[in-house]
N, C-alpha and C positions, 0 to 999 in steps of 0.2 A: 092617553093623558101624559102629560110630563110628571117625572119622579119627582119634579121639585115641589108640587101641589101639597099643601099642609104641613111643609117642613117645619122644624124648629129651628132658628137663626138665633146666633147670639150677635147682637148688634152694639158695637163699642164706638161711642162717639163722645167727647167730650163737651161739645157744645149742647146744651139741654134743647135749645128750639130744633135744631137740625135732628137730634135724637129723637124729639118728640113726632116731629113730620114724618120722618122714615118709619118709624114705629106705627104710626096711624095707617100710614100708606101700606105697608107689609101686613097689617093684620085686616086690613079692609080687603086684601086679596087672599085671605085665607091662611096665612102664614102664622105660627105661633112664634113671639118676639119674646126674648130674654135679653133685657137691655142692660148694658155696663157703662159706667161713667169714666174709665180708665182703663189702663192695662191690668194694674192690678185687680180691680172688681171684676174684671174679665176672667181672668185665671180663676179665681174662688168661684165665680157663677159656672164657669166650664166644668170645675170638679164636681160641682153640685149636680150637674146636669149632662155630663159627658155622654150618657149612654142615649140621650134624645138629641142633642145639637148635631146639625147636620153641615153647618156652614157658619164661618165667621164671616162677618162685614165690620171691617175696621178702619178707621182713620187712621192715617199713618203718622200725624205729627199730634202727639199727646204728651200732657205732662206724665211723670213719673215713670212710664213705660211707654214707648212708643209702639206703632202697631207692628212692626216686624218683630220686635223683642217678645210683645205678647203673642204673635203667633208661632215664633219659635219654642217659647214655654209650653203653650198648648200643644204643641206638636210633639213634645216629650210625653205628654200624656196620651195622645192619640196621633200617631204618625202621619196616617191617611186624612187629617181633617183638610177640609177645602176652605180656602178663603178669598174674600173680594177686598183689597185694598182700596181705600178713598183718599183723596188729597186736594186740597184746595192749592197746594202750592208745588211747583215745579222745585225740586232737590235732587241731591246726589242720590239721597234714598229712595226717592220715588223713580228715578232713572235706572237705579239697580234693580229695584223690584220690577219694572217693566221689563228690563233686559235679561232677568232671570226668568222671563216668562210667566209670572204672575198675572191672576185675573186681576185688572184695574180700572178705577174709574174716577174721571178727572171732575171734580167739583168746580161749578155747580153742574148737576146732570138732572135730566128730567125723571120723574117717576118711572116711566115706561122703561128708560135706561136701564135703572135699576132692577126693575122686575125681569127684563129680558136678560140681564147678566145673570141673576138667580137661576133662571132655568138653564141657561149656558151651562152654567158651572155644575149644578146639580144633575143633569142630565148627560154630562161629560164623564165616559167610563174610564178614559184614558186619564193619566196623570199629567196634569197642566203644571208641571214645576221643573 
């Protein structure tokens, strides 16, 4: 069985409808999902649940604090936290994240692609950074 099964995930997405759909899909597959509406909210929730959360799934383009800034701040709390970046836009930042070797999903993506990526990331014992 995958190490991913039943993991606690921090889902960071500023679009309410997209966040709700992802959360429903992930919870139906046995994941515990803590959701955040932006980067600041995510950092607060991460601090409160840092011993439980195994993976961040974050939109790249968000108001207040983008996905990379959020990841960098959370990384100061736990250096080996894993992350999947998502974006509907091609930008310098998304290109940079891909070039740095981060896990990345281009929106829109099918639920099975997200679920596959979560298993890939959580079952990966090497550092994908």
